[in-house]
PDB file of the backbone (N, CA, C, O) and the ligand in Angstrom, with CONECT records:
HET     ZN  A 101       1
ATOM      1  N   UNK A   1       2.775  96.185 -65.972  1.00  0.00           N
ATOM      2  CA  UNK A   1       2.179  95.611 -67.186  1.00  0.00           C
ATOM      3  C   UNK A   1       0.911  94.781 -66.867  1.00  0.00           C
ATOM      4  O   UNK A   1       0.536  94.653 -65.702  1.00  0.00           O
ATOM      5  N   UNK A   2       0.289  94.247 -67.852  1.00  0.00           N
ATOM      6  CA  UNK A   2      -0.965  93.512 -67.624  1.00  0.00           C
ATOM      7  C   UNK A   2      -0.796  92.012 -67.903  1.00  0.00           C
ATOM      8  O   UNK A   2       0.257  91.568 -68.361  1.00  0.00           O
ATOM      9  N   UNK A   3      -1.827  91.264 -67.624  1.00  0.00           N
ATOM     10  CA  UNK A   3      -1.792  89.814 -67.837  1.00  0.00           C
ATOM     11  C   UNK A   3      -2.542  89.399 -69.104  1.00  0.00           C
ATOM     12  O   UNK A   3      -2.800  88.213 -69.307  1.00  0.00           O
ATOM     13  N   UNK A   4      -2.889  90.353 -69.947  1.00  0.00           N
ATOM     14  CA  UNK A   4      -3.698  90.042 -71.135  1.00  0.00           C
ATOM     15  C   UNK A   4      -2.993  89.060 -72.057  1.00  0.00           C
ATOM     16  O   UNK A   4      -3.633  88.227 -72.698  1.00  0.00           O
ATOM     17  N   UNK A   5      -1.667  89.162 -72.118  1.00  0.00           N
ATOM     18  CA  UNK A   5      -0.919  88.257 -72.996  1.00  0.00           C
ATOM     19  C   UNK A   5      -1.121  86.810 -72.573  1.00  0.00           C
ATOM     20  O   UNK A   5      -1.273  85.921 -73.410  1.00  0.00           O
ATOM     21  N   UNK A   6      -1.119  86.583 -71.244  1.00  0.00           N
ATOM     22  CA  UNK A   6      -1.320  85.233 -70.723  1.00  0.00           C
ATOM     23  C   UNK A   6      -2.691  84.693 -71.080  1.00  0.00           C
ATOM     24  O   UNK A   6      -2.832  83.526 -71.447  1.00  0.00           O
ATOM     25  N   UNK A   7      -3.713  85.553 -70.969  1.00  0.00           N
ATOM     26  CA  UNK A   7      -5.066  85.115 -71.310  1.00  0.00           C
ATOM     27  C   UNK A   7      -5.151  84.752 -72.782  1.00  0.00           C
ATOM     28  O   UNK A   7      -5.823  83.792 -73.161  1.00  0.00           O
ATOM     29  N   UNK A   8      -4.466  85.526 -73.604  1.00  0.00           N
ATOM     30  CA  UNK A   8      -4.468  85.246 -75.044  1.00  0.00           C
ATOM     31  C   UNK A   8      -3.888  83.858 -75.325  1.00  0.00           C
ATOM     32  O   UNK A   8      -4.385  83.122 -76.177  1.00  0.00           O
ATOM     33  N   UNK A   9      -2.836  83.521 -74.598  1.00  0.00           N
ATOM     34  CA  UNK A   9      -2.209  82.219 -74.797  1.00  0.00           C
ATOM     35  C   UNK A   9      -3.165  81.086 -74.488  1.00  0.00           C
ATOM     36  O   UNK A   9      -3.207  80.090 -75.211  1.00  0.00           O
ATOM     37  N   UNK A  10      -3.940  81.231 -73.410  1.00  0.00           N
ATOM     38  CA  UNK A  10      -4.893  80.189 -73.035  1.00  0.00           C
ATOM     39  C   UNK A  10      -5.925  80.012 -74.148  1.00  0.00           C
ATOM     40  O   UNK A  10      -6.339  78.892 -74.446  1.00  0.00           O
ATOM     41  N   UNK A  11      -6.328  81.099 -74.745  1.00  0.00           N
ATOM     42  CA  UNK A  11      -7.322  81.034 -75.811  1.00  0.00           C
ATOM     43  C   UNK A  11      -6.784  80.237 -77.005  1.00  0.00           C
ATOM     44  O   UNK A  11      -7.506  79.455 -77.623  1.00  0.00           O
ATOM     45  N   UNK A  12      -5.522  80.450 -77.309  1.00  0.00           N
ATOM     46  CA  UNK A  12      -4.927  79.746 -78.444  1.00  0.00           C
ATOM     47  C   UNK A  12      -4.871  78.243 -78.186  1.00  0.00           C
ATOM     48  O   UNK A  12      -5.092  77.438 -79.090  1.00  0.00           O
ATOM     49  N   UNK A  13      -4.571  77.875 -76.934  1.00  0.00           N
ATOM     50  CA  UNK A  13      -4.514  76.453 -76.595  1.00  0.00           C
ATOM     51  C   UNK A  13      -5.874  75.807 -76.811  1.00  0.00           C
ATOM     52  O   UNK A  13      -5.968  74.678 -77.293  1.00  0.00           O
ATOM     53  N   UNK A  14      -6.940  76.541 -76.444  1.00  0.00           N
ATOM     54  CA  UNK A  14      -8.286  76.022 -76.616  1.00  0.00           C
ATOM     55  C   UNK A  14      -8.572  75.746 -78.084  1.00  0.00           C
ATOM     56  O   UNK A  14      -9.188  74.740 -78.435  1.00  0.00           O
ATOM     57  N   UNK A  15      -8.113  76.661 -78.938  1.00  0.00           N
ATOM     58  CA  UNK A  15      -8.328  76.487 -80.380  1.00  0.00           C
ATOM     59  C   UNK A  15      -7.616  75.251 -80.894  1.00  0.00           C
ATOM     60  O   UNK A  15      -8.160  74.501 -81.705  1.00  0.00           O
ATOM     61  N   UNK A  16      -6.399  75.043 -80.418  1.00  0.00           N
ATOM     62  CA  UNK A  16      -5.627  73.899 -80.878  1.00  0.00           C
ATOM     63  C   UNK A  16      -6.325  72.605 -80.504  1.00  0.00           C
ATOM     64  O   UNK A  16      -6.283  71.631 -81.255  1.00  0.00           O
ATOM     65  N   UNK A  17      -6.974  72.591 -79.332  1.00  0.00           N
ATOM     66  CA  UNK A  17      -7.645  71.382 -78.880  1.00  0.00           C
ATOM     67  C   UNK A  17      -8.826  71.028 -79.785  1.00  0.00           C
ATOM     68  O   UNK A  17      -9.044  69.858 -80.101  1.00  0.00           O
ATOM     69  N   UNK A  18      -9.589  72.053 -80.202  1.00  0.00           N
ATOM     70  CA  UNK A  18     -10.731  71.773 -81.067  1.00  0.00           C
ATOM     71  C   UNK A  18     -10.253  71.247 -82.417  1.00  0.00           C
ATOM     72  O   UNK A  18     -10.908  70.398 -83.023  1.00  0.00           O
ATOM     73  N   UNK A  19      -9.128  71.744 -82.882  1.00  0.00           N
ATOM     74  CA  UNK A  19      -8.584  71.246 -84.144  1.00  0.00           C
ATOM     75  C   UNK A  19      -8.187  69.777 -83.997  1.00  0.00           C
ATOM     76  O   UNK A  19      -8.367  68.976 -84.915  1.00  0.00           O
ATOM     77  N   UNK A  20      -7.646  69.441 -82.827  1.00  0.00           N
ATOM     78  CA  UNK A  20      -7.218  68.072 -82.580  1.00  0.00           C
ATOM     79  C   UNK A  20      -8.400  67.112 -82.640  1.00  0.00           C
ATOM     80  O   UNK A  20      -8.256  65.967 -83.069  1.00  0.00           O
ATOM     81  N   UNK A  21      -9.571  67.584 -82.209  1.00  0.00           N
ATOM     82  CA  UNK A  21     -10.757  66.735 -82.219  1.00  0.00           C
ATOM     83  C   UNK A  21     -11.118  66.290 -83.629  1.00  0.00           C
ATOM     84  O   UNK A  21     -11.664  65.205 -83.829  1.00  0.00           O
ATOM     85  N   UNK A  22     -10.808  67.139 -84.603  1.00  0.00           N
ATOM     86  CA  UNK A  22     -11.150  66.817 -85.991  1.00  0.00           C
ATOM     87  C   UNK A  22     -10.102  65.906 -86.632  1.00  0.00           C
ATOM     88  O   UNK A  22     -10.333  65.372 -87.716  1.00  0.00           O
ATOM     89  N   UNK A  23      -8.965  65.726 -85.983  1.00  0.00           N
ATOM     90  CA  UNK A  23      -7.846  64.998 -86.562  1.00  0.00           C
ATOM     91  C   UNK A  23      -8.120  63.552 -86.959  1.00  0.00           C
ATOM     92  O   UNK A  23      -7.854  63.182 -88.103  1.00  0.00           O
ATOM     93  N   UNK A  24      -8.642  62.714 -86.053  1.00  0.00           N
ATOM     94  CA  UNK A  24      -8.709  61.264 -86.277  1.00  0.00           C
ATOM     95  C   UNK A  24      -9.332  60.851 -87.604  1.00  0.00           C
ATOM     96  O   UNK A  24      -8.998  59.789 -88.130  1.00  0.00           O
ATOM     97  N   UNK A  25     -10.225  61.659 -88.156  1.00  0.00           N
ATOM     98  CA  UNK A  25     -10.928  61.199 -89.367  1.00  0.00           C
ATOM     99  C   UNK A  25      -9.979  61.059 -90.552  1.00  0.00           C
ATOM    100  O   UNK A  25     -10.297  60.362 -91.515  1.00  0.00           O
ATOM    101  N   UNK A  26      -8.815  61.711 -90.496  1.00  0.00           N
ATOM    102  CA  UNK A  26      -7.891  61.580 -91.623  1.00  0.00           C
ATOM    103  C   UNK A  26      -7.121  60.259 -91.553  1.00  0.00           C
ATOM    104  O   UNK A  26      -6.320  59.955 -92.437  1.00  0.00           O
ATOM    105  N   UNK A  27      -7.367  59.481 -90.503  1.00  0.00           N
ATOM    106  CA  UNK A  27      -6.723  58.168 -90.360  1.00  0.00           C
ATOM    107  C   UNK A  27      -7.301  57.153 -91.331  1.00  0.00           C
ATOM    108  O   UNK A  27      -6.683  56.119 -91.588  1.00  0.00           O
ATOM    109  N   UNK A  28      -8.465  57.433 -91.866  1.00  0.00           N
ATOM    110  CA  UNK A  28      -9.057  56.542 -92.844  1.00  0.00           C
ATOM    111  C   UNK A  28      -9.899  55.456 -92.202  1.00  0.00           C
ATOM    112  O   UNK A  28     -10.149  55.499 -90.997  1.00  0.00           O
ATOM    113  N   UNK A  29     -10.336  54.492 -92.982  1.00  0.00           N
ATOM    114  CA  UNK A  29     -11.190  53.417 -92.509  1.00  0.00           C
ATOM    115  C   UNK A  29     -10.376  52.374 -91.753  1.00  0.00           C
ATOM    116  O   UNK A  29      -9.467  51.781 -92.334  1.00  0.00           O
ATOM    117  N   UNK A  30     -10.669  52.131 -90.483  1.00  0.00           N
ATOM    118  CA  UNK A  30      -9.910  51.155 -89.685  1.00  0.00           C
ATOM    119  C   UNK A  30      -9.985  49.760 -90.278  1.00  0.00           C
ATOM    120  O   UNK A  30      -9.060  48.971 -90.085  1.00  0.00           O
ATOM    121  N   UNK A  31     -11.035  49.433 -90.980  1.00  0.00           N
ATOM    122  CA  UNK A  31     -11.208  48.096 -91.550  1.00  0.00           C
ATOM    123  C   UNK A  31     -10.074  47.772 -92.531  1.00  0.00           C
ATOM    124  O   UNK A  31      -9.732  46.607 -92.736  1.00  0.00           O
ATOM    125  N   UNK A  32      -9.503  48.810 -93.126  1.00  0.00           N
ATOM    126  CA  UNK A  32      -8.424  48.610 -94.096  1.00  0.00           C
ATOM    127  C   UNK A  32      -7.239  47.902 -93.454  1.00  0.00           C
ATOM    128  O   UNK A  32      -6.710  46.937 -94.006  1.00  0.00           O
ATOM    129  N   UNK A  33      -6.825  48.385 -92.286  1.00  0.00           N
ATOM    130  CA  UNK A  33      -5.655  47.777 -91.658  1.00  0.00           C
ATOM    131  C   UNK A  33      -6.031  46.650 -90.719  1.00  0.00           C
ATOM    132  O   UNK A  33      -5.187  45.815 -90.392  1.00  0.00           O
ATOM    133  N   UNK A  34      -7.286  46.605 -90.276  1.00  0.00           N
ATOM    134  CA  UNK A  34      -7.710  45.500 -89.414  1.00  0.00           C
ATOM    135  C   UNK A  34      -7.593  44.175 -90.153  1.00  0.00           C
ATOM    136  O   UNK A  34      -7.291  43.147 -89.548  1.00  0.00           O
ATOM    137  N   UNK A  35      -7.830  44.198 -91.459  1.00  0.00           N
ATOM    138  CA  UNK A  35      -7.759  42.987 -92.259  1.00  0.00           C
ATOM    139  C   UNK A  35      -6.336  42.460 -92.341  1.00  0.00           C
ATOM    140  O   UNK A  35      -6.113  41.299 -92.685  1.00  0.00           O
ATOM    141  N   UNK A  36      -5.366  43.328 -92.019  1.00  0.00           N
ATOM    142  CA  UNK A  36      -3.965  42.921 -92.127  1.00  0.00           C
ATOM    143  C   UNK A  36      -3.378  42.478 -90.790  1.00  0.00           C
ATOM    144  O   UNK A  36      -2.193  42.153 -90.710  1.00  0.00           O
ATOM    145  N   UNK A  37      -4.193  42.463 -89.750  1.00  0.00           N
ATOM    146  CA  UNK A  37      -3.702  42.010 -88.453  1.00  0.00           C
ATOM    147  C   UNK A  37      -3.958  40.515 -88.309  1.00  0.00           C
ATOM    148  O   UNK A  37      -5.090  40.057 -88.467  1.00  0.00           O
ATOM    149  N   UNK A  38      -2.909  39.755 -88.008  1.00  0.00           N
ATOM    150  CA  UNK A  38      -3.022  38.303 -87.886  1.00  0.00           C
ATOM    151  C   UNK A  38      -3.987  37.940 -86.764  1.00  0.00           C
ATOM    152  O   UNK A  38      -3.831  38.414 -85.638  1.00  0.00           O
ATOM    153  N   UNK A  39      -4.993  37.098 -87.060  1.00  0.00           N
ATOM    154  CA  UNK A  39      -5.960  36.699 -86.034  1.00  0.00           C
ATOM    155  C   UNK A  39      -5.342  35.775 -84.991  1.00  0.00           C
ATOM    156  O   UNK A  39      -5.881  35.627 -83.894  1.00  0.00           O
ATOM    157  N   UNK A  40      -4.233  35.164 -85.323  1.00  0.00           N
ATOM    158  CA  UNK A  40      -3.611  34.204 -84.406  1.00  0.00           C
ATOM    159  C   UNK A  40      -2.626  34.877 -83.456  1.00  0.00           C
ATOM    160  O   UNK A  40      -2.683  34.646 -82.249  1.00  0.00           O
ATOM    161  N   UNK A  41      -1.733  35.696 -83.976  1.00  0.00           N
ATOM    162  CA  UNK A  41      -0.677  36.258 -83.130  1.00  0.00           C
ATOM    163  C   UNK A  41      -0.698  37.786 -83.096  1.00  0.00           C
ATOM    164  O   UNK A  41       0.036  38.396 -82.319  1.00  0.00           O
ATOM    165  N   UNK A  42      -1.530  38.405 -83.930  1.00  0.00           N
ATOM    166  CA  UNK A  42      -1.657  39.854 -83.870  1.00  0.00           C
ATOM    167  C   UNK A  42      -0.587  40.597 -84.651  1.00  0.00           C
ATOM    168  O   UNK A  42      -0.516  41.824 -84.585  1.00  0.00           O
ATOM    169  N   UNK A  43       0.243  39.877 -85.387  1.00  0.00           N
ATOM    170  CA  UNK A  43       1.282  40.528 -86.177  1.00  0.00           C
ATOM    171  C   UNK A  43       0.651  41.281 -87.346  1.00  0.00           C
ATOM    172  O   UNK A  43      -0.319  40.822 -87.951  1.00  0.00           O
ATOM    173  N   UNK A  44       1.219  42.438 -87.647  1.00  0.00           N
ATOM    174  CA  UNK A  44       0.714  43.222 -88.766  1.00  0.00           C
ATOM    175  C   UNK A  44       1.356  42.714 -90.045  1.00  0.00           C
ATOM    176  O   UNK A  44       2.581  42.732 -90.173  1.00  0.00           O
ATOM    177  N   UNK A  45       0.540  42.260 -90.996  1.00  0.00           N
ATOM    178  CA  UNK A  45       1.051  41.686 -92.226  1.00  0.00           C
ATOM    179  C   UNK A  45       1.782  42.722 -93.068  1.00  0.00           C
ATOM    180  O   UNK A  45       1.365  43.878 -93.143  1.00  0.00           O
ATOM    181  N   UNK A  46       2.864  42.307 -93.696  1.00  0.00           N
ATOM    182  CA  UNK A  46       3.637  43.227 -94.529  1.00  0.00           C
ATOM    183  C   UNK A  46       2.982  43.414 -95.889  1.00  0.00           C
ATOM    184  O   UNK A  46       3.205  44.420 -96.563  1.00  0.00           O
ATOM    185  N   UNK A  47       2.173  42.438 -96.284  1.00  0.00           N
ATOM    186  CA  UNK A  47       1.521  42.521 -97.587  1.00  0.00           C
ATOM    187  C   UNK A  47       0.019  42.624 -97.427  1.00  0.00           C
ATOM    188  O   UNK A  47      -0.533  42.315 -96.372  1.00  0.00           O
ATOM    189  N   UNK A  48      -0.637  43.067 -98.498  1.00  0.00           N
ATOM    190  CA  UNK A  48      -2.084  43.123 -98.509  1.00  0.00           C
ATOM    191  C   UNK A  48      -2.639  41.711 -98.506  1.00  0.00           C
ATOM    192  O   UNK A  48      -2.120  40.848 -99.214  1.00  0.00           O
ATOM    193  N   UNK A  49      -3.681  41.454 -97.727  1.00  0.00           N
ATOM    194  CA  UNK A  49      -4.330  40.159 -97.788  1.00  0.00           C
ATOM    195  C   UNK A  49      -5.036  39.983 -99.130  1.00  0.00           C
ATOM    196  O   UNK A  49      -5.421  40.988 -99.729  1.00  0.00           O
ATOM    197  N   UNK A  50      -5.230  38.756 -99.640  1.00  0.00           N
ATOM    198  CA  UNK A  50      -4.939  37.521 -98.922  1.00  0.00           C
ATOM    199  C   UNK A  50      -3.443  37.198 -98.889  1.00  0.00           C
ATOM    200  O   UNK A  50      -2.750  37.284 -99.903  1.00  0.00           O
ATOM    201  N   UNK A  51      -2.965  36.823 -97.699  1.00  0.00           N
ATOM    202  CA  UNK A  51      -1.569  36.462 -97.518  1.00  0.00           C
ATOM    203  C   UNK A  51      -1.472  35.573 -96.285  1.00  0.00           C
ATOM    204  O   UNK A  51      -2.476  35.287 -95.633  1.00  0.00           O
ATOM    205  N   UNK A  52      -0.261  35.143 -95.975  1.00  0.00           N
ATOM    206  CA  UNK A  52      -0.074  34.324 -94.784  1.00  0.00           C
ATOM    207  C   UNK A  52       0.839  35.056 -93.811  1.00  0.00           C
ATOM    208  O   UNK A  52       1.776  35.742 -94.219  1.00  0.00           O
ATOM    209  N   UNK A  53       0.557  34.903 -92.527  1.00  0.00           N
ATOM    210  CA  UNK A  53       1.364  35.541 -91.500  1.00  0.00           C
ATOM    211  C   UNK A  53       2.787  34.992 -91.550  1.00  0.00           C
ATOM    212  O   UNK A  53       2.995  33.779 -91.578  1.00  0.00           O
ATOM    213  N   UNK A  54       3.763  35.900 -91.561  1.00  0.00           N
ATOM    214  CA  UNK A  54       5.155  35.473 -91.671  1.00  0.00           C
ATOM    215  C   UNK A  54       5.650  34.870 -90.364  1.00  0.00           C
ATOM    216  O   UNK A  54       6.675  34.188 -90.354  1.00  0.00           O
ATOM    217  N   UNK A  55       4.946  35.107 -89.264  1.00  0.00           N
ATOM    218  CA  UNK A  55       5.394  34.599 -87.974  1.00  0.00           C
ATOM    219  C   UNK A  55       4.759  33.246 -87.635  1.00  0.00           C
ATOM    220  O   UNK A  55       5.465  32.317 -87.243  1.00  0.00           O
ATOM    221  N   UNK A  56       3.429  33.127 -87.782  1.00  0.00           N
ATOM    222  CA  UNK A  56       2.777  31.897 -87.343  1.00  0.00           C
ATOM    223  C   UNK A  56       2.152  31.139 -88.499  1.00  0.00           C
ATOM    224  O   UNK A  56       1.721  30.000 -88.315  1.00  0.00           O
ATOM    225  N   UNK A  57       2.087  31.728 -89.683  1.00  0.00           N
ATOM    226  CA  UNK A  57       1.586  31.028 -90.848  1.00  0.00           C
ATOM    227  C   UNK A  57       0.082  31.054 -90.998  1.00  0.00           C
ATOM    228  O   UNK A  57      -0.457  30.443 -91.921  1.00  0.00           O
ATOM    229  N   UNK A  58      -0.603  31.746 -90.115  1.00  0.00           N
ATOM    230  CA  UNK A  58      -2.055  31.836 -90.220  1.00  0.00           C
ATOM    231  C   UNK A  58      -2.432  32.571 -91.506  1.00  0.00           C
ATOM    232  O   UNK A  58      -1.719  33.465 -91.963  1.00  0.00           O
ATOM    233  N   UNK A  59      -3.566  32.173 -92.075  1.00  0.00           N
ATOM    234  CA  UNK A  59      -4.000  32.790 -93.319  1.00  0.00           C
ATOM    235  C   UNK A  59      -4.828  34.035 -93.050  1.00  0.00           C
ATOM    236  O   UNK A  59      -5.777  34.016 -92.267  1.00  0.00           O
ATOM    237  N   UNK A  60      -4.445  35.120 -93.719  1.00  0.00           N
ATOM    238  CA  UNK A  60      -5.230  36.349 -93.657  1.00  0.00           C
ATOM    239  C   UNK A  60      -6.052  36.427 -94.932  1.00  0.00           C
ATOM    240  O   UNK A  60      -5.535  36.754 -96.001  1.00  0.00           O
ATOM    241  N   UNK A  61      -7.319  36.127 -94.809  1.00  0.00           N
ATOM    242  CA  UNK A  61      -8.175  36.021 -95.984  1.00  0.00           C
ATOM    243  C   UNK A  61      -8.429  37.388 -96.626  1.00  0.00           C
ATOM    244  O   UNK A  61      -8.686  37.472 -97.827  1.00  0.00           O
ATOM    245  N   UNK A  62      -8.360  38.434 -95.845  1.00  0.00           N
ATOM    246  CA  UNK A  62      -8.644  39.760 -96.377  1.00  0.00           C
ATOM    247  C   UNK A  62     -10.120  40.099 -96.237  1.00  0.00           C
ATOM    248  O   UNK A  62     -10.889  39.301 -95.702  1.00  0.00           O
ATOM    249  N   UNK A  63     -10.522  41.267 -96.709  1.00  0.00           N
ATOM    250  CA  UNK A  63     -11.882  41.756 -96.571  1.00  0.00           C
ATOM    251  C   UNK A  63     -12.897  40.944 -97.365  1.00  0.00           C
ATOM    252  O   UNK A  63     -14.089  41.249 -97.338  1.00  0.00           O
TER     253      UNK A  63
HETATM  254 ZN    ZN A 101       0.476  35.313 -87.012  1.00  0.00          ZN2+
END
């Protein structure tokens, strides 16, 4: 038999990688969740800012 099937598999992997490169943009704007990270302890706020950190009490002013 031949090795053509193996070569085909490598080609498919290459395609999957290029698709992966396009992935991150669906994560949205990082600023959205950055505003919810506590500046004092780094805890992720459970509520939308403005709010206060449930762990250290620091104020998250929001965007
Ligand atoms: Zn905190």
